[in-house]
PAVEXVO-162557 format. One record per residue (C-alpha): residue number from 1; x, y, z; residue in three letters. Coordinates in pm, 1 decimal, decimal comma, always signed. Example, Ala and Ser with C-alpha at 12.3 -4.5 7.8 and 13.67 -1.06 7.14 Angstrom:
<pt i="1" u="+1230,0" v="-450,0" w="+780,0" aa="ALA"/>
<pt i="2" u="+1367,0" v="-106,0" w="+714,0" aa="SER"/>
end
This chain:
<pt i="1" u="-1616,8" v="-2405,4" w="-8069,7" aa="GLY"/>
<pt i="2" u="-1522,7" v="-2736,1" w="-8081,6" aa="LEU"/>
<pt i="3" u="-1633,4" v="-3034,1" w="-8406,2" aa="ASP"/>
<pt i="4" u="-1661,0" v="-3309,2" w="-8135,2" aa="ASN"/>
<pt i="5" u="-1649,8" v="-3341,5" w="-7846,6" aa="PHE"/>
<pt i="6" u="-1747,0" v="-3650,3" w="-7553,3" aa="ALA"/>
<pt i="7" u="-2178,1" v="-3650,4" w="-7432,7" aa="MET"/>
<pt i="8" u="-2270,7" v="-3843,3" w="-7207,2" aa="SER"/>
<pt i="9" u="-2691,0" v="-3897,1" w="-7210,5" aa="THR"/>
<pt i="10" u="-2914,2" v="-3994,1" w="-6941,2" aa="GLU"/>
<pt i="11" u="-3317,3" v="-4073,7" w="-7001,4" aa="PHE"/>
<pt i="12" u="-3466,7" v="-3957,5" w="-6677,2" aa="LEU"/>
<pt i="13" u="-3808,6" v="-3934,7" w="-6863,2" aa="SER"/>
<pt i="14" u="-3972,9" v="-3924,9" w="-7202,6" aa="SER"/>
<pt i="15" u="-3946,0" v="-3566,7" w="-7196,5" aa="SER"/>
<pt i="16" u="-3622,9" v="-3505,8" w="-6985,1" aa="LEU"/>
<pt i="17" u="-3224,0" v="-3547,7" w="-7071,5" aa="LEU"/>
<pt i="18" u="-2912,8" v="-3513,9" w="-6844,3" aa="ARG"/>
<pt i="19" u="-2646,0" v="-3405,6" w="-7023,5" aa="CYS"/>
<pt i="20" u="-2270,9" v="-3403,8" w="-6943,3" aa="SER"/>
<pt i="21" u="-2008,6" v="-3261,5" w="-7209,9" aa="ILE"/>
<pt i="22" u="-1686,0" v="-3319,6" w="-7147,8" aa="ASP"/>
<pt i="23" u="-1459,6" v="-3007,2" w="-7011,3" aa="ALA"/>
<pt i="24" u="-1273,9" v="-2706,0" w="-7222,5" aa="LEU"/>
<pt i="25" u="-947,4" v="-2527,8" w="-7168,6" aa="HIS"/>
<pt i="26" u="-1100,1" v="-2169,3" w="-7143,9" aa="ASP"/>
<pt i="27" u="-1446,3" v="-2004,7" w="-7206,0" aa="ALA"/>
<pt i="28" u="-1652,7" v="-1992,2" w="-7492,6" aa="GLY"/>
<pt i="29" u="-1948,0" v="-2104,3" w="-7687,6" aa="VAL"/>
<pt i="30" u="-2028,9" v="-2482,8" w="-7806,5" aa="VAL"/>
<pt i="31" u="-2331,5" v="-2548,3" w="-8066,0" aa="GLN"/>
<pt i="32" u="-2447,5" v="-2873,0" w="-7978,7" aa="MET"/>
<pt i="33" u="-2716,5" v="-3082,7" w="-8163,6" aa="ARG"/>
<pt i="34" u="-2895,8" v="-3341,4" w="-8030,8" aa="LEU"/>
<pt i="35" u="-2937,0" v="-3661,4" w="-8260,8" aa="MET"/>
<pt i="36" u="-3200,4" v="-3924,5" w="-8166,2" aa="TYR"/>
<pt i="37" u="-3125,8" v="-4222,1" w="-8434,3" aa="HIS"/>
<pt i="38" u="-3091,4" v="-3991,9" w="-8677,7" aa="GLY"/>
<pt i="39" u="-3335,2" v="-3717,0" w="-8616,8" aa="LEU"/>
<pt i="40" u="-3239,3" v="-3376,3" w="-8490,8" aa="ASP"/>
<pt i="41" u="-3441,2" v="-3341,6" w="-8199,1" aa="LEU"/>
<pt i="42" u="-3248,9" v="-2993,6" w="-8110,8" aa="SER"/>
<pt i="43" u="-3432,3" v="-2800,2" w="-8463,7" aa="ASN"/>
<pt i="44" u="-3147,6" v="-2763,3" w="-8564,2" aa="GLY"/>
<pt i="45" u="-2899,3" v="-2638,3" w="-8286,0" aa="GLY"/>
<pt i="46" u="-2814,3" v="-2556,8" w="-7867,2" aa="LEU"/>
<pt i="47" u="-2586,6" v="-2302,1" w="-7758,7" aa="SER"/>
<pt i="48" u="-2397,9" v="-2383,3" w="-7465,4" aa="PHE"/>
<pt i="49" u="-2189,7" v="-2092,5" w="-7273,9" aa="VAL"/>
<pt i="50" u="-1852,9" v="-2225,6" w="-7099,7" aa="TYR"/>
<pt i="51" u="-1759,8" v="-2003,9" w="-6861,5" aa="GLU"/>
<pt i="52" u="-1460,6" v="-1974,8" w="-6616,0" aa="ARG"/>
<pt i="53" u="-1598,1" v="-2065,6" w="-6231,0" aa="LEU"/>
<pt i="54" u="-1580,9" v="-1724,8" w="-6046,0" aa="PRO"/>
<pt i="55" u="-1309,2" v="-1678,6" w="-5741,9" aa="SER"/>
<pt i="56" u="-1369,0" v="-1515,0" w="-5443,1" aa="VAL"/>
<pt i="57" u="-1107,1" v="-1350,1" w="-5289,1" aa="PHE"/>
<pt i="58" u="-1211,2" v="-1040,5" w="-4988,6" aa="SER"/>
<pt i="59" u="-1553,2" v="-936,9" w="-4864,2" aa="VAL"/>
<pt i="60" u="-1623,6" v="-627,9" w="-4691,8" aa="GLN"/>
<pt i="61" u="-1715,6" v="-548,2" w="-4424,5" aa="PRO"/>
<pt i="62" u="-1611,5" v="-826,3" w="-4274,2" aa="SER"/>
<pt i="63" u="-1848,4" v="-837,4" w="-3976,7" aa="LEU"/>
<pt i="64" u="-2217,8" v="-674,2" w="-4047,5" aa="VAL"/>
<pt i="65" u="-2497,6" v="-616,8" w="-3779,1" aa="SER"/>
<pt i="66" u="-2826,7" v="-730,3" w="-3844,8" aa="TRP"/>
<pt i="67" u="-3095,0" v="-352,2" w="-3722,6" aa="SER"/>
<pt i="68" u="-3427,6" v="-433,3" w="-3885,8" aa="GLY"/>
<pt i="69" u="-3283,6" v="-431,3" w="-4199,0" aa="SER"/>
<pt i="70" u="-3079,2" v="-630,9" w="-4488,0" aa="ASN"/>
<pt i="71" u="-2681,9" v="-628,0" w="-4383,9" aa="ALA"/>
<pt i="72" u="-2512,6" v="-579,6" w="-4791,4" aa="LEU"/>
<pt i="73" u="-2158,6" v="-631,3" w="-4868,5" aa="VAL"/>
<pt i="74" u="-1898,7" v="-611,3" w="-5120,8" aa="LEU"/>
<pt i="75" u="-1791,5" v="-916,9" w="-5271,7" aa="VAL"/>
<pt i="76" u="-1457,9" v="-890,1" w="-5471,6" aa="ALA"/>
<pt i="77" u="-1336,7" v="-1185,5" w="-5673,5" aa="GLY"/>
<pt i="78" u="-1291,0" v="-1280,7" w="-6050,0" aa="ARG"/>
<pt i="79" u="-1462,3" v="-1416,1" w="-6358,8" aa="HIS"/>
<pt i="80" u="-1847,3" v="-1294,8" w="-6185,9" aa="PHE"/>
<pt i="81" u="-2111,3" v="-1269,3" w="-6476,5" aa="VAL"/>
<pt i="82" u="-2390,6" v="-1068,0" w="-6534,1" aa="GLN"/>
<pt i="83" u="-2699,7" v="-1311,1" w="-6561,9" aa="SER"/>
<pt i="84" u="-3019,8" v="-1396,8" w="-6416,1" aa="GLY"/>
<pt i="85" u="-2903,5" v="-1683,2" w="-6218,4" aa="ARG"/>
<pt i="86" u="-2607,0" v="-1488,5" w="-6078,9" aa="LEU"/>
<pt i="87" u="-2636,8" v="-1581,9" w="-5719,3" aa="SER"/>
<pt i="88" u="-2422,1" v="-1512,9" w="-5372,9" aa="CYS"/>
<pt i="89" u="-2465,4" v="-1824,7" w="-5087,1" aa="SER"/>
<pt i="90" u="-2572,7" v="-1560,5" w="-4847,1" aa="VAL"/>
<pt i="91" u="-2881,3" v="-1384,7" w="-5006,4" aa="GLY"/>
<pt i="92" u="-2911,8" v="-1176,4" w="-5381,9" aa="VAL"/>
<pt i="93" u="-2639,8" v="-1077,2" w="-5598,0" aa="ALA"/>
<pt i="94" u="-2627,3" v="-738,0" w="-5763,5" aa="ARG"/>
<pt i="95" u="-2367,9" v="-752,7" w="-6078,7" aa="TYR"/>
<pt i="96" u="-2113,1" v="-397,1" w="-6023,2" aa="LEU"/>
<pt i="97" u="-1779,4" v="-582,9" w="-6254,1" aa="SER"/>
<pt i="98" u="-1629,9" v="-877,3" w="-6338,4" aa="SER"/>
<pt i="99" u="-1475,2" v="-866,6" w="-5991,1" aa="THR"/>
<pt i="100" u="-1706,1" v="-689,0" w="-5809,9" aa="LEU"/>
<pt i="101" u="-2053,4" v="-776,0" w="-5632,9" aa="LEU"/>
<pt i="102" u="-2275,3" v="-637,8" w="-5393,1" aa="GLU"/>
<pt i="103" u="-2444,6" v="-950,6" w="-5178,3" aa="CYS"/>
<pt i="104" u="-2754,8" v="-838,0" w="-4959,1" aa="THR"/>
<pt i="105" u="-2737,1" v="-1109,3" w="-4670,6" aa="VAL"/>
<pt i="106" u="-3061,1" v="-1312,2" w="-4623,8" aa="ASP"/>
<pt i="107" u="-3203,4" v="-1259,1" w="-4252,5" aa="SER"/>
<pt i="108" u="-3198,1" v="-1588,5" w="-4235,0" aa="MET"/>
<pt i="109" u="-2771,5" v="-1600,9" w="-4181,9" aa="TYR"/>
<pt i="110" u="-2608,2" v="-1586,6" w="-3834,7" aa="GLU"/>
<pt i="111" u="-2302,7" v="-1630,3" w="-3711,4" aa="GLY"/>
<pt i="112" u="-2017,2" v="-1691,5" w="-3844,7" aa="ASN"/>
<pt i="113" u="-1998,8" v="-1812,3" w="-4253,2" aa="THR"/>
<pt i="114" u="-1844,8" v="-1830,3" w="-4583,5" aa="THR"/>
<pt i="115" u="-1956,6" v="-1621,3" w="-4901,5" aa="ILE"/>
<pt i="116" u="-1964,0" v="-1810,5" w="-5222,6" aa="GLU"/>
<pt i="117" u="-2091,6" v="-1693,9" w="-5557,9" aa="VAL"/>
<pt i="118" u="-2210,9" v="-1892,4" w="-5891,1" aa="SER"/>
<pt i="119" u="-2310,9" v="-1743,5" w="-6212,5" aa="ASN"/>
<pt i="120" u="-2520,1" v="-2014,8" w="-6322,5" aa="ASN"/>
<pt i="121" u="-2687,1" v="-2073,8" w="-5972,7" aa="GLY"/>
<pt i="122" u="-2537,6" v="-2450,9" w="-5931,9" aa="ILE"/>
<pt i="123" u="-2213,1" v="-2446,7" w="-5965,0" aa="ASP"/>
<pt i="124" u="-2005,7" v="-2219,0" w="-5654,1" aa="PHE"/>
<pt i="125" u="-1685,6" v="-2003,9" w="-5657,1" aa="SER"/>
<pt i="126" u="-1318,8" v="-2185,2" w="-5574,6" aa="GLU"/>
<pt i="127" u="-1253,2" v="-2000,3" w="-5272,7" aa="GLY"/>
<pt i="128" u="-1483,8" v="-1769,3" w="-5000,1" aa="ALA"/>
<pt i="129" u="-1495,2" v="-1550,4" w="-4783,1" aa="ALA"/>
<pt i="130" u="-1595,8" v="-1567,6" w="-4419,5" aa="ASP"/>
<pt i="131" u="-1815,7" v="-1287,1" w="-4290,8" aa="LEU"/>
<pt i="132" u="-1940,6" v="-1245,3" w="-3933,0" aa="THR"/>
<pt i="133" u="-2357,0" v="-1185,3" w="-3866,1" aa="ILE"/>
<pt i="134" u="-2416,5" v="-1089,3" w="-3537,8" aa="ALA"/>
<pt i="135" u="-2793,0" v="-988,6" w="-3465,0" aa="SER"/>
<pt i="136" u="-2846,2" v="-737,9" w="-3242,1" aa="LEU"/>
<pt i="137" u="-3084,7" v="-701,0" w="-2964,6" aa="LEU"/>
<pt i="138" u="-2989,4" v="-549,4" w="-2722,6" aa="HIS"/>
<pt i="139" u="-2920,8" v="-139,1" w="-2734,2" aa="CYS"/>
<pt i="140" u="-2778,0" v="+137,0" w="-2496,9" aa="VAL"/>
<pt i="141" u="-3023,1" v="+345,9" w="-2318,0" aa="THR"/>
<pt i="142" u="-2790,0" v="+577,9" w="-2065,1" aa="GLY"/>
<pt i="143" u="-2573,2" v="+757,9" w="-1994,3" aa="PRO"/>
<pt i="144" u="-2450,9" v="+803,7" w="-2281,5" aa="SER"/>
<pt i="145" u="-2097,3" v="+958,2" w="-2159,8" aa="MET"/>
<pt i="146" u="-1907,8" v="+859,8" w="-1949,2" aa="GLY"/>
<pt i="147" u="-1519,7" v="+1000,1" w="-1774,0" aa="PRO"/>
<pt i="148" u="-1187,1" v="+897,6" w="-1996,1" aa="VAL"/>
<pt i="149" u="-1101,4" v="+687,3" w="-1806,7" aa="SER"/>
<pt i="150" u="-1375,1" v="+413,2" w="-1860,3" aa="GLY"/>
<pt i="151" u="-1580,8" v="+176,9" w="-1563,9" aa="GLY"/>
<pt i="152" u="-1911,8" v="+354,7" w="-1688,8" aa="THR"/>
<pt i="153" u="-2215,9" v="+88,6" w="-1662,5" aa="ARG"/>
<pt i="154" u="-2445,8" v="+55,2" w="-1985,6" aa="LEU"/>
<pt i="155" u="-2791,8" v="+22,2" w="-1904,7" aa="HIS"/>
<pt i="156" u="-2912,7" v="-261,9" w="-2160,5" aa="LEU"/>
end
């Protein structure tokens, strides 16, 4: 922890403050107290956890298709944290390890996009992975086979 560090505060209302605190060079927990005219308004202290920003390296598969259910992709990276605010930029995240997540791709996404990760729901990752999301609008109705030389016309 730190004995003293700078914090700027902005009063938004009689019951809400916005605080910005200095950066740290490493992850860790800092104990803070909110003082106003000598009164401790934090009832003894608040904890703030500094964490490394997550990084995203890759996504598998990088091409998914909608087929009536949500698509699942694996996101590889580092500094993923198991928390209630863990999220993927394209949907819900499930923590597997500090280097691997499973993301459920929300049905509102289609086309080319990128996947980023947030441990706190606000600050997103350094780096992103490309993902292509395609809709399955048609299905093949026949024929179901053809010659190896190709040229068979398929009915969609």
